[in-house]
C-alpha positions in Angstrom: 0.0 0.0 0.0 1.2 3.5 -0.9 1.1 5.9 2.0 2.8 8.9 0.4 5.1 9.2 3.4 8.9 9.2 3.8 10.9 6.4 5.2 13.1 7.9 7.8 15.1 4.8 8.6 12.5 2.1 9.3 9.8 4.6 10.3 7.1 6.2 8.0 6.9 9.9 8.5 5.0 12.9 7.0 5.6 16.0 9.1 5.5 18.5 6.2 2.8 20.5 4.5 4.1 20.4 0.9 2.5 17.7 -1.2 2.4 16.5 -4.8 1.1 13.7 -7.0 2.6 11.6 -9.7 1.3 11.6 -13.3 0.0 9.0 -15.7 1.3 10.0 -19.1 -0.6 7.3 -20.9 -3.9 8.5 -19.5 -2.7 12.1 -19.4 -4.0 12.6 -15.8 -2.7 12.7 -12.3 -2.5 9.6 -10.2 -4.5 9.6 -6.9 -1.8 9.1 -4.3 -0.6 12.2 -2.5 3.1 12.4 -1.4 4.4 14.5 1.4 7.8 16.3 0.9 10.3 15.8 3.7 11.0 18.6 6.1 14.4 19.8 7.2 13.9 18.0 10.5 13.2 14.7 8.7 16.2 15.1 6.5 18.4 15.7 9.6 17.0 12.6 11.3 17.6 10.5 8.2 21.2 11.7 7.8 21.9 11.2 11.5 20.4 7.7 11.5 22.5 6.9 8.5 25.7 8.1 10.2 24.9 6.1 13.3 24.0 3.0 11.2 27.3 3.3 9.4 29.3 2.7 12.6 27.7 -0.8 12.8 27.0 -1.6 9.1 30.5 -1.0 7.9 31.6 -3.9 10.1 29.1 -6.4 8.6 30.7 -9.3 6.9 30.4 -10.0 3.3 28.1 -12.9 4.0 25.8 -10.7 6.2 25.5 -8.1 3.5 24.8 -10.8 0.9 21.9 -12.0 3.0 20.6 -8.5 3.2 20.9 -7.8 -0.6 19.3 -11.1 -1.4 16.5 -10.4 1.0 15.9 -7.0 -0.7 15.5 -8.8 -4.0 13.1 -11.3 -2.5 11.0 -8.6 -0.9 10.8 -6.6 -4.2 9.8 -9.7 -6.0 7.1 -10.4 -3.4 5.5 -7.0 -4.3 4.2 -8.7 -7.4 1.7 -7.0 -9.6 1.2 -4.0 -7.3 4.7 -2.9 -8.2 4.2 -3.5 -11.9 0.9 -1.7 -12.1 2.2 1.3 -10.1 5.3 1.5 -12.4 3.1 1.5 -15.4 0.7 4.2 -14.0 3.7 6.5 -13.2 5.6 6.0 -16.5 3.3 5.1 -19.3 5.7 2.2 -20.1 4.3 -1.2 -21.1 4.1 -4.3 -18.8 7.0 -6.0 -20.6 9.3 -3.1 -19.9 8.3 -3.0 -16.3 8.9 -6.7 -15.7 12.1 -6.6 -17.6 13.4 -3.7 -15.5 12.3 -5.5 -12.4 14.3 -8.6 -13.4 17.3 -6.5 -14.1 17.0 -4.9 -10.7 16.7 -8.2 -8.9 19.6 -9.5 -10.9 21.8 -6.6 -9.9 21.1 -7.1 -6.2 21.8 -10.8 -6.3 25.0 -10.3 -8.4 26.3 -7.9 -5.8 25.3 -10.4 -3.0 27.5 -13.0 -4.6 30.3 -10.5 -5.2 30.5 -9.3 -1.6 30.0 -12.8 -0.2 33.2 -13.9 -2.0 34.9 -10.8 -0.8 38.0 -10.3 -2.9 36.6 -6.9 -4.1 38.3 -5.3 -1.1 41.6 -5.7 -3.0 43.6 -6.8 0.0 47.3 -6.2 -0.3 50.1 -7.2 2.1 53.7 -6.2 2.0 55.4 -8.1 4.8 58.0 -6.5 7.0 61.6 -6.9 6.1 63.5 -6.1 9.2 66.9 -7.1 7.7 66.5 -5.0 4.6 69.4 -2.5 4.0 69.9 0.3 4.1 66.5 0.7 5.8 64.2 -2.0 7.2 60.7 -2.3 5.7 57.7 -2.1 8.0 54.6 -4.4 7.7 52.0 -2.7 5.5 48.5 -4.0 4.7 45.9 -2.3 2.6 42.2 -2.9 1.7 39.2 -1.0 0.5 36.8 0.3 3.2 33.4 2.0 2.9 33.3 5.8 2.8 30.1 6.5 4.7 26.5 7.4 4.1 25.5 7.9 0.5 22.8 9.9 -1.2 21.3 8.4 -4.3 19.1 10.4 -6.6 16.4 8.4 -8.4 16.5 8.5 -12.2 13.5 9.6 -14.3 13.9 7.0 -17.0 14.6 3.9 -15.0 12.2 3.8 -12.0 13.7 0.5 -10.8 17.1 -0.3 -12.2 18.6 3.2 -11.6 16.5 4.4 -8.7 15.5 3.3 -5.2 17.1 -0.2 -5.2 19.0 0.3 -8.4 22.7 0.0 -9.2 23.9 3.0 -7.1 22.0 1.7 -4.0 23.0 -1.9 -4.5 26.7 -1.0 -4.9 26.7 1.3 -1.9 25.0 -1.2 0.4 27.3 -3.9 -0.9 30.3 -1.7 0.0 29.0 -1.2 3.5 27.5 2.3 3.1 24.0 3.3 4.3 21.9 4.9 1.7 19.5 7.8 1.7 17.5 7.9 -1.5 16.0 11.1 -2.8 13.1 9.6 -4.6 12.3 10.9 -8.1 8.9 12.7 -8.0 7.8 11.2 -11.3 7.6 7.7 -9.8 7.3 8.3 -6.1 4.8 5.5 -5.7 7.1 3.0 -7.3 9.9 4.3 -5.1 7.9 3.9 -1.9 6.9 0.3 -2.7 10.6 -0.6 -3.3 11.6 1.4 -0.2 9.1 -0.7 1.8 10.8 -3.8 0.5 14.2 -2.6 1.5 13.1 -1.6 5.0 11.4 -5.0 5.5 14.6 -6.8 4.3 16.7 -4.7 6.7 14.4 -5.6 9.7 14.3 -9.3 8.8 18.1 -9.5 8.5 19.0 -7.5 11.6 20.5 -4.5 9.8 20.7 -1.2 11.8 17.9 1.3 11.7 19.0 4.0 9.3 20.9 1.7 6.9 18.2 2.9 4.4 15.9 5.9 4.1 13.6 7.2 1.3 12.9 10.9 1.0 10.1 12.5 -1.0 10.5 15.8 -2.8 9.1 17.5 -5.9 11.7 20.4 -6.0 15.4 20.8 -5.6 15.7 22.1 -2.0 15.6 18.7 -0.4 18.3 17.4 -2.7 20.4 20.4 -1.9 20.1 19.9 1.8 21.0 16.2 1.5 24.1 16.9 -0.6 25.4 19.6 1.8 24.7 17.7 4.9 28.0 17.1 6.7 27.1 13.4 7.5 26.7 12.5 3.9 30.0 11.3 2.3 29.1 10.6 -1.4 26.4 11.1 -4.0 25.1 9.0 -6.9 23.1 10.6 -9.7 21.7 9.7 -13.1 20.1 12.4 -15.1 20.7 15.6 -17.0 24.0 17.5 -17.4 22.4 20.5 -15.8 21.2 18.6 -12.7 24.4 16.5 -12.4 26.7 19.5 -12.7 24.6 21.5 -10.1 25.0 18.6 -7.6 28.7 18.3 -8.4 29.4 22.0 -7.9 27.4 22.0 -4.6 29.3 19.0 -3.2 32.6 20.7 -4.2 31.8 23.8 -2.2 31.2 22.0 1.1 33.7 22.6 3.9 34.5 18.9 3.3 34.0 18.2 -0.4 32.6 14.8 -1.3 32.6 12.7 -4.4 29.7 12.9 -6.8 29.4 10.1 -9.3 27.0 11.5 -11.9 26.0 9.9 -15.1 24.8 12.6 -17.4 24.3 13.4 -21.1 25.4 11.3 -24.0 24.6 11.3 -27.7 26.5 8.0 -28.4 28.2 8.6 -31.8 27.9 5.8 -34.4 30.6 5.7 -37.1 29.4 4.3 -40.4 32.3 3.4 -42.5 31.7 3.2 -46.3 32.5 -0.4 -47.1 30.2 -1.8 -44.5 27.4 0.4 -45.7 28.0 -0.5 -49.3 27.3 -4.2 -48.5 24.6 -3.7 -45.9 23.2 -0.2 -45.8 19.5 -1.2 -45.7 19.8 -3.7 -42.9 21.8 -1.3 -40.8 19.3 1.4 -41.4 16.4 -0.8 -40.3 18.4 -1.9 -37.2 19.1 1.7 -36.2 15.5 2.8 -36.8 14.6 0.3 -34.0 17.5 1.5 -31.8 16.7 5.2 -32.1 13.0 4.6 -31.2 13.5 1.9 -28.5 11.9 3.0 -25.3 10.8 6.2 -27.0 14.5 7.1 -27.2 14.6 7.6 -23.4 17.8 5.6 -22.8 21.1 7.2 -21.9 22.7 5.0 -24.7 20.3 6.2 -27.4 22.2 6.6 -30.7 21.7 10.3 -31.2 24.6 10.9 -33.7 25.4 9.0 -36.9 28.7 9.8 -38.6 29.4 8.8 -42.1 31.4 9.7 -45.3 29.6 11.3 -48.2 28.7 8.8 -50.9 26.1 6.6 -52.4 26.2 4.1 -49.5 25.5 6.8 -46.9 22.7 8.2 -49.0 21.1 4.7 -49.2 21.5 4.3 -45.5 19.9 7.8 -44.9 17.0 7.1 -47.2 16.2 3.7 -45.8 16.5 5.0 -42.2 14.0 7.8 -43.1 11.6 5.3 -44.6 11.9 2.8 -41.7 11.7 5.1 -38.7 8.3 6.7 -39.7 6.9 3.2 -40.0 7.4 2.7 -36.2 4.4 3.8 -34.2 5.2 6.5 -31.6 5.1 5.6 -28.0 4.4 7.4 -24.7 7.2 9.4 -23.0 7.7 9.2 -19.3 6.0 12.5 -18.3 4.5 15.6 -20.0 7.6 17.6 -18.9 9.9 15.2 -20.7 7.7 15.2 -23.8 7.7 19.1 -23.8 11.5 19.1 -23.4 11.8 16.7 -26.3 9.7 18.9 -28.5 11.5 22.1 -27.5 15.0 20.6 -27.9 14.2 19.0 -31.2 12.8 22.3 -32.5 16.0 24.1 -31.4 18.0 21.6 -33.3 16.0 21.6 -36.6 15.8 25.4 -36.5 19.6 25.5 -37.1 20.1 26.9 -40.7 22.5 24.2 -41.8 20.2 21.3 -40.8 17.9 19.3 -43.1 15.1 17.1 -41.8 15.1 13.8 -43.7 12.3 12.1 -41.7 9.7 13.3 -39.3 6.7 11.3 -38.1 3.7 13.4 -39.4 0.6 11.6 -38.2 -1.4 12.8 -35.2 -0.5 11.2 -31.8 -1.9 11.0 -28.4 -0.7 13.5 -25.7 2.8 12.8 -24.5 3.7 10.6 -27.5 7.0 11.4 -29.2 7.3 11.8 -32.9 10.5 10.4 -34.2 12.8 12.6 -36.3 16.0 12.1 -38.3 18.0 15.1 -39.6 21.2 15.6 -41.6 24.0 18.1 -41.6 27.4 18.5 -43.3 30.5 17.7 -41.2 31.9 21.2 -41.6 28.6 22.8 -40.4 28.5 20.4 -37.5 32.0 21.5 -36.4 31.0 25.1 -36.5 27.7 24.8 -34.6 27.9 23.6 -31.0 24.1 23.6 -30.7 24.1 20.5 -32.9 26.3 18.7 -30.3 23.6 18.9 -27.6 21.6 15.9 -26.6 17.9 15.7 -27.7 16.4 13.2 -25.2 14.0 11.1 -27.2 13.7 9.4 -30.6 15.9 11.8 -32.5 19.1 11.3 -34.4 21.4 13.5 -36.4 23.3 12.2 -39.5 26.6 14.0 -40.0 27.9 13.8 -43.6 31.6 14.1 -43.7 33.7 14.8 -46.9 36.2 12.1 -46.1 37.6 10.0 -43.2 39.9 12.9 -42.2 37.0 15.2 -41.6 35.2 12.3 -39.8 38.2 12.0 -37.4 38.1 15.7 -36.8 34.4 15.5 -35.9 35.1 12.8 -33.4 38.0 14.7 -31.9 35.6 17.7 -31.3 32.9 15.7 -29.6 32.3 16.0 -25.8 32.7 12.9 -23.7 30.2 10.1 -24.3 29.1 6.9 -22.7 29.4 4.8 -25.9 30.8 4.9 -29.4 30.0 2.4 -32.2 31.8 1.5 -35.4 30.0 -0.1 -38.3 32.7 -1.6 -40.5 34.1 -4.8 -41.9 37.3 -6.3 -40.5 39.5 -4.8 -43.3 38.0 -1.3 -42.8 38.5 -1.5 -39.1 42.2 -2.4 -39.4 42.7 0.3 -42.0 41.1 3.0 -39.8 42.9 2.7 -36.4 43.1 6.5 -36.2 39.4 6.7 -36.1 39.2 3.9 -33.6 41.7 5.6 -31.3 39.9 9.0 -31.7 36.6 7.4 -30.7 38.2 5.5 -27.8 39.5 8.9 -26.5 35.9 10.2 -26.3 33.9 7.3 -24.9 33.8 4.7 -22.1 32.6 1.8 -24.2 33.2 1.0 -27.9 30.9 -1.3 -29.9 31.7 -3.1 -33.1 28.8 -3.8 -35.5 26.0 -3.4 -33.1 23.8 -0.9 -31.3 24.6 1.0 -28.1 21.2 0.5 -26.6 21.4 -2.2 -23.9 23.8 -2.3 -21.0 24.9 -5.7 -19.7 25.4 -5.9 -15.9 28.7 -7.7 -15.5 32.2 -7.1 -14.3 33.6 -6.1 -17.8 30.9 -3.4 -18.4 32.1 0.2 -18.4 29.2 2.6 -18.1 30.7 6.0 -17.8 33.0 8.1 -19.9 34.8 11.4 -20.2 32.9 14.5 -19.0 30.0 15.2 -19.4 29.1 11.5 -19.9 30.1 11.2 -16.2 31.9 13.2 -13.6 34.7 10.6 -13.2 35.6 8.4 -16.2 37.6 6.0 -14.1 34.5 4.4 -12.6 31.5 2.5 -14.0 27.9 3.1 -12.9 26.9 -0.5 -14.0 28.3 -3.8 -13.0 30.0 -5.1 -9.8 33.0 -2.8 -10.2 30.7 0.2 -9.5 31.2 -0.8 -5.8 34.6 0.9 -5.9 32.9 4.4 -6.1 31.8 3.9 -2.5 35.0 2.7 -1.0 38.5 4.1 -0.3 41.9 2.5 0.2 43.1 2.2 3.8 46.4 1.0 5.1 47.4 -0.6 8.4 51.1 -0.2 9.3 52.8 -2.4 11.9 49.4 -3.4 13.2 49.0 -6.2 15.8 48.1 -9.2 13.6 45.4 -10.5 15.9 43.6 -7.1 15.6 43.7 -6.9 11.8 40.5 -7.2 9.7 40.0 -10.8 8.6 40.8 -9.7 5.0 44.3 -8.9 6.1 45.1 -11.6 8.5 48.0 -14.0 7.9 45.8 -17.1 7.8 43.3 -15.6 5.3 40.2 -16.9 7.0 38.0 -15.5 4.2 40.0 -17.3 1.5 40.4 -14.1 -0.5 42.5 -13.5 -3.5 45.1 -11.1 -2.2 48.4 -9.6 -3.3 51.2 -10.9 -1.0 54.4 -9.0 -1.8 52.8 -8.2 -5.2 51.9 -11.8 -6.0 48.2 -12.7 -6.4 47.3 -15.7 -4.3 44.8 -17.2 -1.9 47.5 -18.8 0.2 48.1 -18.2 3.9 51.2 -16.5 5.1 
């Protein structure tokens, strides 16, 4: 049952007077539940509970945290159809997408459970004392990763489950040993509350400290600002716009004690279409990309918003086929009227640029909040001169950049901002002959794809979901996969410490059977 209240630790609370409702974009009307925005006092209590919980939770074993994470997954699954129906009512997305995202969320939690139960993620390193070393003896040094403290996670508008209340940021932070305060996204506050109730229930069942998790409601920016600047908060996870992510990043940097902000922000995900590959398969690639551009109404951070090719008959055939195919795909509902309005406005801003030609635009009438797909085209030289054309249009929109030759194509890539992904459509010979283009693209992205589409992000250890700014605020870390746990931990060394008092991860007899670096050699052996 949705109460509209905040979870301040394990307790429901609604002390404030500011309320709001979520919106059903499919029906184009407000939902009935009323949500109460958290007060400064409730924010203070949540942060204080998190700080107190951290003192206990950071010492939980990997096995205890694994039990907790698995319990969260079980409780979310037990929400059943109530969660799916609420998700659909707040997003306009179909049942299949809702169930798919729930499955991804459960999978993330259980993957992290297995990861922390095994335990080697702490990267234990031991350099044994060498008292006889000349000219100076070496002391005993032992290092491992430790959790940084309470984390604020901002729910994402486009993924109410996988990137929100119990999504990747939350799962990674809890796995690391950090309590989490979620600033619930106002567009899906009901979905958020149901998931929050599952997390709280799991925390109580597994004996986790009160305050290990809180869920805060807010429809404006003030609550988020208070959370980011609260002295007991030690890190922030954010998925959203460049404007929002940069504002949070700047705010965190101006604190008396600056804290890390791991923000995943804008990306237009360039796709390089090399001529030989298009000559042999332009129509099929165009059909594939019509589907990728419109998938999820273009509301994925990996949507292919920029298609780069070399002037010629093959690119022309690709362009014409893409134009034909994309207008055959029926428009679908966007997540919220505000997102639909922003798409319309940003698309209009792009196509108003004098150098741009619209090659496809869905022209039929649509329901409210449905997005009309658009493909446009511009010369490489004009793209280089007009920074407006580099901006993301969040929705089913893509821009084809027609370059004079591969040299201009490389220049275009060099002048792009940081991106989450880059894709190259080529044959093997072309790929080998254009290593300069490959290297240029590698310098601008976090993940490079060969002969595929960027939409779809696998949750695994080898996934890198992040890239040079503004794709993310720190390109060294991923927001997806088990290695995202490292955002919420810091290296810590013990020097000449009594061996009996060391953490289990650093003890001579390796009671956790971890893979460790002993005098730089990776081993599970005892000392």
